[in-house]
C-alpha positions in Angstrom: -15.1 3.0 39.9 -17.0 -0.3 40.2 -15.4 -3.6 41.5 -16.1 -7.4 40.9 -15.6 -9.7 43.9 -14.6 -13.1 42.8 -14.2 -15.9 45.3 -12.1 -18.9 44.3 -13.1 -21.9 46.5 -11.3 -25.0 45.2 -10.2 -27.1 42.4 -9.8 -30.9 41.8 -6.6 -31.7 39.9 -7.0 -34.5 37.5 -3.6 -34.2 35.6 -0.1 -33.0 36.4 0.8 -30.5 33.7 4.2 -29.8 35.1 7.1 -31.5 33.3 9.8 -31.0 35.9 9.3 -30.4 39.5 6.3 -29.6 41.6 3.2 -27.9 40.2 2.5 -24.3 41.1 -1.3 -24.3 41.6 -2.9 -20.9 41.2 -5.8 -19.2 39.5 -5.3 -16.2 37.2 -8.0 -13.9 36.1 -7.3 -11.6 33.2 -9.7 -8.5 32.7 -9.8 -6.8 29.3 -11.1 -3.3 29.5 -10.9 0.2 27.7 -8.0 1.0 30.1 -6.0 -2.1 29.0 -5.4 -5.5 30.5 -5.2 -6.3 34.2 -4.1 -9.6 35.7 -4.9 -11.0 39.2 -3.6 -14.2 40.7 -4.5 -16.1 43.8 -1.9 -17.4 46.3 0.2 -20.5 45.4 -1.0 -23.7 46.9 0.9 -27.0 47.0 -0.8 -30.1 45.6 -0.4 -33.0 43.1 -2.8 -34.6 40.7 -5.9 -36.3 42.3 -5.7 -33.5 45.1 -8.3 -31.2 46.1 -6.7 -27.6 46.3 -8.5 -25.1 48.5 -7.9 -21.4 48.3 -11.1 -19.8 49.7 -9.8 -16.5 48.5 -11.6 -13.5 47.3 -10.1 -11.4 44.5 -11.3 -7.8 44.4 -11.1 -6.5 41.0 -11.6 -2.8 40.2 -13.0 -1.7 36.6 -14.5 1.1 35.0 -17.7 0.1 33.1 -17.9 1.0 29.5 -20.8 3.3 28.7 -21.6 1.0 25.8 -22.9 -1.5 28.3 -25.9 0.7 29.2 -27.3 1.4 25.8 
């Protein structure tokens, strides 16, 4: 089994997309493979527009490479 290590460092919010309440700031990664679809999310971080959001979080995403990739 292989893995991808993806580090999410930060984001700069330019617009508030939440219509009511406070924004829930996270990054979601979706992986489509022969085994189906998997989703991974960072932790939630508070912040409003014009704010730098910092995660510094590494997501470790396991996956099985497709044999077709090596042809």
